[in-house]
C-alpha positions in Angstrom: 161.8 12.5 142.3 158.4 13.1 140.7 158.8 14.4 137.2 155.3 14.0 135.7 152.9 16.8 136.7 149.8 15.7 138.5 146.3 17.1 138.9 143.7 16.0 141.5 140.1 16.7 140.7 137.7 16.3 143.7 134.0 16.4 142.8 130.7 15.0 144.1 129.0 12.9 141.4 129.7 10.8 138.3 129.2 13.2 135.3 130.3 16.4 137.3 133.8 16.0 135.7 132.3 15.9 132.1 129.7 18.7 132.5 131.9 21.1 134.4 135.5 20.7 133.3 135.7 17.8 130.8 137.3 19.9 128.1 140.0 21.2 130.5 140.7 17.8 131.9 141.1 16.4 128.3 143.4 19.3 127.4 145.6 18.9 130.4 145.8 15.2 129.8 146.9 15.8 126.3 149.8 17.8 127.8 151.0 14.6 129.6 149.6 15.5 133.0 148.6 12.5 135.3 145.0 13.1 136.4 143.3 11.6 139.5 139.5 12.0 139.9 138.2 11.6 143.4 134.4 11.2 143.2 132.6 11.5 146.5 129.5 9.4 145.6 128.3 6.9 143.0 125.3 9.1 142.0 122.8 6.6 143.4 120.2 9.3 143.9 120.4 10.7 140.4 117.0 12.0 139.1 117.4 10.3 135.7 117.3 6.5 135.0 117.8 6.8 131.2 115.4 7.6 128.4 114.2 4.9 127.8 114.8 3.5 131.3 118.2 1.8 131.7 118.3 1.1 135.4 116.4 0.7 138.6 117.2 2.7 141.8 119.1 -0.4 143.0 121.2 -0.9 139.9 121.8 2.8 139.1 125.0 3.2 141.2 126.7 0.3 139.4 125.7 1.6 136.0 126.9 5.1 136.8 130.3 3.8 137.9 130.6 2.0 134.6 129.6 5.2 132.8 132.1 7.2 134.7 134.9 4.7 133.9 134.0 5.2 130.2 134.0 9.0 130.5 137.4 8.8 132.2 138.8 6.9 129.2 137.5 9.6 126.9 139.0 12.5 129.0 142.3 10.8 129.8 141.8 10.4 133.5 144.4 8.0 134.7 143.2 7.2 138.2 139.6 7.0 139.4 138.8 6.8 143.1 135.7 7.1 145.3 135.0 8.4 148.8 131.9 6.1 149.0 129.6 8.8 150.6 125.9 8.4 149.8 124.6 10.7 147.2 122.7 13.8 148.5 124.2 13.3 152.0 127.6 14.9 151.8 126.5 18.1 153.5 125.7 15.9 156.6 129.1 14.4 156.8 131.8 15.8 159.1 133.9 18.3 157.1 137.0 17.5 159.1 136.7 13.8 158.6 136.1 14.2 154.9 139.1 16.6 154.7 141.2 13.9 156.4 140.2 11.4 153.8 141.0 13.8 151.0 144.4 14.7 152.6 145.3 11.0 152.6 144.7 10.9 148.8 146.6 14.2 148.3 149.6 12.9 150.1 149.6 9.7 148.1 149.0 11.3 144.7 151.2 14.4 145.4 149.3 16.6 142.9 150.6 20.0 141.7 147.1 21.4 141.6 143.7 20.6 143.0 140.3 21.4 141.3 137.1 21.2 143.2 133.8 23.1 143.8 133.5 26.5 145.4 131.5 26.3 148.6 129.3 29.3 147.6 129.1 28.8 143.8 128.7 25.0 143.8 125.0 25.1 142.9 124.1 21.9 144.8 124.4 21.0 148.5 126.7 18.0 147.7 128.9 20.2 145.5 129.3 22.9 148.1 130.0 20.4 150.9 132.7 18.5 149.0 134.2 21.8 147.9 134.5 22.9 151.6 136.1 19.7 152.5 138.5 19.7 149.6 139.6 23.3 150.2 140.2 22.4 153.9 142.3 19.4 152.8 144.2 21.7 150.4 145.0 24.1 153.3 145.9 21.3 155.8 147.7 18.7 153.7 151.1 20.3 154.5 150.4 20.1 158.3 151.9 16.8 159.6 149.8 17.2 162.8 146.4 17.4 160.9 146.5 13.8 159.8 149.6 11.9 160.8 150.5 9.3 158.3 153.7 7.3 158.5 153.5 6.1 154.9 152.7 9.3 153.0 154.3 12.5 154.5 152.8 15.9 154.5 153.1 18.0 151.3 151.8 21.3 150.0 149.8 21.5 146.8 150.9 24.3 144.6 147.6 25.7 143.4 143.8 25.5 143.9 141.1 26.1 141.4 137.3 26.0 141.7 135.1 25.0 138.8 132.7 27.8 137.8 129.5 26.5 136.4 128.1 28.6 133.5 125.0 29.4 135.5 127.1 31.2 138.1 129.5 33.0 135.7 127.7 36.3 135.5 126.9 36.3 139.3 130.6 35.8 140.1 131.6 38.6 137.7 129.2 41.0 139.3 130.3 40.2 142.8 134.1 39.6 142.3 135.2 40.9 138.8 137.6 39.3 136.4 140.8 39.2 138.4 140.4 35.8 139.9 138.9 34.0 136.9 140.9 31.7 134.6 139.4 30.9 131.2 140.4 27.7 129.4 139.9 27.5 125.6 138.6 24.0 125.0 137.8 24.2 121.3 140.3 21.5 120.6 138.9 19.1 123.1 135.2 19.9 122.9 134.5 16.6 121.0 136.1 14.6 123.8 133.9 16.4 126.3 130.8 15.6 124.2 131.9 11.9 124.0 132.4 11.8 127.7 129.0 13.3 128.3 127.5 10.6 126.0 129.3 8.0 128.2 126.9 9.1 131.0 123.9 7.7 129.0 121.6 7.3 132.0 121.9 11.1 132.6 122.2 12.5 129.1 119.8 10.5 126.9 117.2 12.9 128.1 119.1 15.8 126.4 118.4 15.1 122.7 120.5 18.0 121.6 123.6 16.2 122.9 123.0 13.3 120.6 122.8 15.0 117.2 125.4 15.1 114.4 126.1 18.8 114.9 127.9 20.4 117.9 125.0 21.1 120.3 124.2 24.6 121.1 124.0 24.0 124.9 125.2 26.4 127.6 127.6 23.8 129.0 129.2 23.1 125.6 130.8 26.5 124.8 134.4 26.7 123.7 135.5 27.9 127.1 135.4 26.6 130.6 136.0 28.9 133.6 137.7 28.4 137.0 138.0 30.6 140.1 141.6 30.9 141.2 141.8 29.9 144.9 144.3 30.8 147.5 147.8 29.3 147.4 150.5 28.7 150.0 153.1 29.5 147.3 153.7 31.8 144.4 151.4 30.4 141.8 152.9 32.3 138.8 155.9 29.9 138.5 155.4 26.2 137.6 151.7 26.6 137.8 149.9 23.6 136.2 147.5 26.0 134.4 150.3 28.3 133.2 149.7 27.4 129.5 146.1 28.3 129.4 144.6 31.8 128.7 143.9 34.0 131.7 141.2 36.6 131.9 142.4 39.8 133.5 
């Protein structure tokens, strides 16, 4: 029997986890939850190479993997995996095949909840594409006919959440209201989020506000992170992995 709660986070690039939901990941990890991060790419097409330059285009993927491992240590991510899709090409991959690969991980990890991007509010083609695939995997992981696996049987994941990037918060509220938004107070883990972001040096050295002695006044470093509550095959009110966090109604 599985006693420890588990969370699977499916995102597109190294640093997505820190920018978008680092405070929440750290908070949930502190509660003893086992966290698996499934990262689709190694960020090889990232615009930044450091400031000053830390890498070439050829060496950047290896550097970003090292940075991601360091960020995982800061946030309490227990298990880091990659889909090995090339950066900026996820939208051209077969959604069904990507979903099958994610289903395989779901059935092995057996998470209580899955966090990914919303296909409409992802803000980047890679984000939207991996979000579509992860949501399909969430819906199909309990269907033994979708991806037959003799080792890891079909299961149902209890709950689904989409990260809501601050730039889309107001747009979501105007179009959908408050009822499906979950707010997580990350005041207690904000410093862990900052340290995780600093682990991604190649991407964040160009943000000088992040490297000062004071808590930076940046839009992605507020004391709350937001999630869109997705559909669930079950009643999400009982035994929900996010049940201890504050909900906006």
